[in-house]
N, C-alpha and C positions, 0 to 999 in steps of 0.2 A: 463531655459536658453533662451535668445533671439535667434531668427533665422536670419541669415544673409540674407536669401532669401526674407524676408519682405521688404528689401531695394533695391531689384533689379529694374533696370530701363531698358526698351527696348533699345537695342543698337542703333536703328535708332534715338530715341529721344535724347540719350546722344550725338550722333554725331551732330544732329541739334543744340542742345543747346550750344555745345562747339564752333561751327562755329559762331553762333549769338553772344555769349558772347565775343568771341575774337574780333569780328568786333566792338562790342560796346565799348570794352576797348580801341581799337585803336582810335575810334572816340573821346572818352572822353579825351584821351591823346593829341589829336590835337585841343582841345578846340572848337569843333564844326566845324572845317575846314574840307574840303574834304580830304580824305586820300591821293588821288593822287596829291594833290596840296601842300603837305608838305613832306619834306625829313624825312625819318624815321631813328632815331638814333639806332645804334646797341644795346646800353644798354637797350633801351625801348623794343626792340624785345626780348631781353633775359629775361626781367622781365615779359613779357607776357607769356613766356614758361618756368616755373620754374622747370620742372620735370626732368631735366638732371643734372648730377653731375657737369656741368660746369657753372651753372646758378648763384646762390646766395651764394655760399660757399666760404666766405672770411676767410679761416681758418688760424689761427696762429699756425703753427706746433711746435712752441717752448713750447706750453702749453699742458698739458694732455687733451685729449678729453673726455668730459662727455656727454652722451646722455640721455635725459629726455623724458619719455613718461608717459601715465597714462590711466585710464579707464573712467574717468569722462568727458573727452573732453578737447580740447586744451584751451578753455576759462575759465576753472574752476579755482577758486582762489587758490586751493592747488598747482596746477602746476605753475601758474603765480608767486605766492610768492616765491616758491622754485627756479625757474629760475632766478628771479630778485636777490635773495640772492647769488646764485652761481656766477652770473655775477659780483656783487659787490665785491665778494672776490678777483676778478682780477687774480686768479691763474689758471683758467681753460678755455678751449675753449669749450663753451657750445653750444650744438646742441639740437634741439627739433624736434621730429617726433611723433605726437600724433593724436588721432582720432578727426575729426572735430565736432563730436557730442558724446553724452554720450554712452559709451559701457561698463558700470561698471559691468554688469553681463553677459558678453559675454564669459567667460571662455577662453579656449585655442582654440577658433574658428578662422579660417582663411577664406578669401574670395577667393575661387578657381574658375577659369574659367570665372571670370567676371573682367572687367576693373575698377580699382579704380582711383579716381582723387586725385592729389596732388597739393596743392597750397601753395606758400610761404606766410608767415605772419610775423607780427612784435611782438616780445616779448622782451622787455628790449634790451640788446645788444647781444642776441643769434641769431644763424642761425636757423630759425624755419620753419617747414612745417606742414600743417594740411592735414590729409589723410581720405578719405571716406571709411575707413575700420576699423578693430579691432585693439586693442593694439598689438596683435601678428603680424598682418600685418605690423604695424608701425615699430616694432623692426626688423622683418625679412627684410623689405625693406631697413631700415637704414643700416643694417649690410651687405647687398648684394653688395654694391659698385655701385649700379645703380643710387642712389639718391645723395649721398655724395661722395666726392673724396677719402674718407677713407672707410674701411670696418670693422675696429675693434677699438672701443673706449676703454679707460681704464676702464670705469665703466658705467653701465646702471642703471639709477634710474627711477622707475615707481611710480608715485604718485605726490602729496600727495592725497590719496584717501579719499573720504567722506564716512566714515562708516568703522567699523571694518571688517577685513578679517580673523578673527581667525577661528581655527578649520576647519571644512569641507567647510566653506565659501571660503577657498583658492582655491577650485576647481571651484567655480563659478566666482571668482573675475577676472575681466579683468586686474586690476593693477598687481596682483600677476602673472598672466599669461604672462604679458609683461616681467617681471623679469625672469620668468622661461624660456621663449624663448631665452633670452640672455644667460642664463646658458647652455641651450642645444647647443648654438653656441660657447661655450667656453669663454664667456665674463663674468667677475664678475658683480654681479647685486644685487640690493636691491629693495624691494617694501615697500612703506611707507603709512600707513593709520592712519587717525584720528578717534577716537571712537566718532563719531558724535551722539548726542542725541537730539531729537526733544524738543523744548521749553527750552533747556539748552545751546546748542552750538550756537556760532555765528561766522561770517566770520573771525573776528580778531583772532580766535583760530587757524586758519591756519598759520598766521604769527608766533604765539607762537610755533606751531608745527615745523616750520622751524627752529626757534631758538634752539629748543630741539634737533632736529636730525642733524643739520649742523655739530656739532663737530664729530659725528659718520661718516658722509660722508667724512669729511676732513681726519679723521683717516684712513678710508678705502682706500682712494686714496693714502695717504702717504705709507701705508703698501703694497698696490698692487705694487707700484713702487719699493719698497724694496724687493718684493717677499716673504713677510711673511704673507700675507692675507690668510685666510683659503681657501683651494683649493676645487673646485667642489661643491660649495654651493652658494645659494642665501640667503640673509638675509631678512626676513619679519619683518618689524618694526611696531609695534602697539603702538600708542601714546594715552595716557589717555585723557578723555574729557576735563579736565582742564590741559593743557600741562605744564604750568609753575609750577604747584604744584606737579609734578611727584617725585617719590621716587628714581629715578635713573634707569639705564639700568639693565634688568634682562634677563639672558639667559633662554629661555623657550622651551618647547616641544609642538608640534602641538597636539591639543586636538581633541576629537571627537565631539566637540560642533558644533551644527548646528541649524538653525531655521527650523520650520515645514513648508513644502510646502503645502499651502492651496489653493485648486482650488474652486472658487466660480462660480456658474452658473449665467449668466447674462441674464436678460429678453430680448427677441428679440426686443421689442419696445423701449428698452433703450440701444441697442447695440451701443457702442461708436466708432465703427471703423472709421467712417468719421472724427470724432473729433480727434482721435489719428493720422490719416493719415496727417491731416493738421498740427498737432503739430509736428509730426516727420519730416515733409517735409517743415517746415515753410520757411527756407531759399530758398528752391527751388520754393515755391509758390510766394515769393516776386520777385524772378528773372523772373518767368513766367509772373507775372503781369506787370513787367517793359518791357517785350518783347512781349506784347500782340499784337503789330502790325505785328508780325510774325505769319501768319496763321497756319503754320505747327506745331510750338511749342505750340500754344494755343490749337490746336486740339488734339495734343498728351497729353497735360495736362488734358483735359477733359476726354479722354479715360482712362488715368491712374487713375483718381479719381473714375471712375465707376468700374474699374476692380480690384482695390486694395483690398487685403484681409489682415486682421490684427487680430491676437490673436483669431483665429477662428478654432474650431474643427468641422469637418463636418462628420456626420454619414450617410452612404448611403447603403441601402440594396443591396445584390448581384444581385437580379433580378429586382430591381427598376431602370429603365432607364429614365423614364420621370420625368420632374420637379415636377409633381403633387405628386409623391411618395417620393420626396427627403426630408430628415429630416435634418435640420440644427440647431445646438446648439452653444451657445457662452459661453466661460468660461474666467475667469480672475485669474491669478496666483498671490499670495501674500506670503511674508515671514512672519511668525508669530513667535516671540521669545518665548522661553519656559525656565522655571527654570532649571538650571544645578545643578546636585547633586554632581558632582565630586569636591572634595575639595583639590586636589593636587595643592600645591602652585606653582609648576614649570610648570603648563600648561599655555598656552598663554592667554586664556580668563580670567583665575583666577588671574594671575599676573596683567593683564590690569585692572580688576575690583578693585584690591588692590592698584592701583595708580602707578604701575611701567610702564616703557617703555619696553614692551615685545619684545624681539628680538629672533626670531625663525629661525634657519638655515634650509633651504630646500635643499634636495638633489634629484637628478634624478637617482642616483645609489643606489639601496637598499642594495647592498653588502657592501658598504663603509659608510652606513648611520651612524653607531655608531661612527666611527672614525671622520667623518665630524662633528657630534654633539659635540664631545669632543674638537676638535680643535677650532670650532667656539665658544664654551663656554669659553675656555681660552682667546680667543681674545676679546670677549665681556666684560669679567671681567676686562681685562686690560684697557678698555676704561672708567671705572668709574672715576669721577673727581679726587678722591684721588690717583688713580693708573696711571693716564695718564703721569704725570711728570716722574715717575720712569721708566715707559715703554719706554718713549721717550729717556731717558738717556741710557737705556740698548741697544737700537737700535743704 
C-alpha cells in the first residue's frame, strides 16, 4: 500500500506556495495590470477561493444528487467518460470530488493531521473539485457539508477504475474504499472497475464500460428513490475486458483471489527515488519553475528534493549511531498474478473471466451479510435486460 506520508510537504512551503500562486492568479486575471489599479470583481475572488461550500456549487435541487469519485485520479478517462454520460442523461445533479493524482492502491487510508488542497475544475457540466488526498478523503469531505452545500447525495459512484478489484484486491483498491466510505456514512454506493489487460485494452473500452454500467446506475437511482434498493450494501461492479460482448449481469461472491506481493531488491546505484519524486510531483515542479523568481519557494523546492524519501526501507543497527555504520537498502513492490484454482462460477473473478459483468454486494456488517447478499442478488437479477420491463411494471 502506498503511504500518504510520502506526499507530505512542509507547512511553511505550502503556505508560501499558496500565497505566491494566489498572487499569480490575480495578476493573470488582470491581464498584466497592477492589482491595485483594477477593481476586483466578487465573482473572481470567489473562483480564486473554491474551498468553501458557497463557491462554485450551482446545484439544481430538483434533481437527485450523484457524487462521483475514483482511485485513478480526476483526469482518468474512466471518471471523465462516466461523468459526461451522467450529465448527458440530464436527470441528475452531478458532483465530482476526486483525487488530483492516482491513488488506485491507497486502500482505506485517510490524510490525518495534514492540510489538503481542494481546487475547482471543469468536467462536462458537473460541479467538480480535485483533492490532494485519497479517495476516502474525497468522499468524507464531500459528505461533511464543508465543501458542498449538501451533505448526503442519493448515490456515490466510485470509478470507473482501471483494472480489476476482485477478491482481496478490494482491500487495496482506492475505488472500492471510496464506495465503502460512503456506505459507512449511510449513503448507497457502487464501485466500478474495468478488467484492463495490457496489449489488449484501449481507452475507448472505458466508453463501452459506461454504456454497460449506465443502465445499472439508472436502475439503482430509481430504486433508491422508491426505497427498494438493497439496504446496507455497496455494489462492486466488475466489467469484462471487452465490455460490449458481456454475457449480462451476474450476482457474485467476493473470492479469495489476490495477486502475489513481490518485493524486489533495487541496486543502490540504480535507486530511482529522484526520478519517482519528480514524476509524482510533476505538477508541483512546473509550478515551482514558473515561480522561480520567488527565492523562498525555489529554496524550499531544492531542500525538498534533497530530503525526499521514496519507497525506501532503511535498516539501522541499534548501536550504530554514525553514518559510517548505517545500512541502507532499497526495494520495489510489484503485484504478480497467479493462476486461480477455484472453479466456483459464482465467484467474482471467475464470472468476470467468463465474460459476465460481476456484481458483488459488499457489507460492513458481518451479522447481516447473508441477508444483504440475498437481497442484492434478487435486485441484480431483476436488472437483466429480459427482466427490467417486468420489474418496472411491478414497481
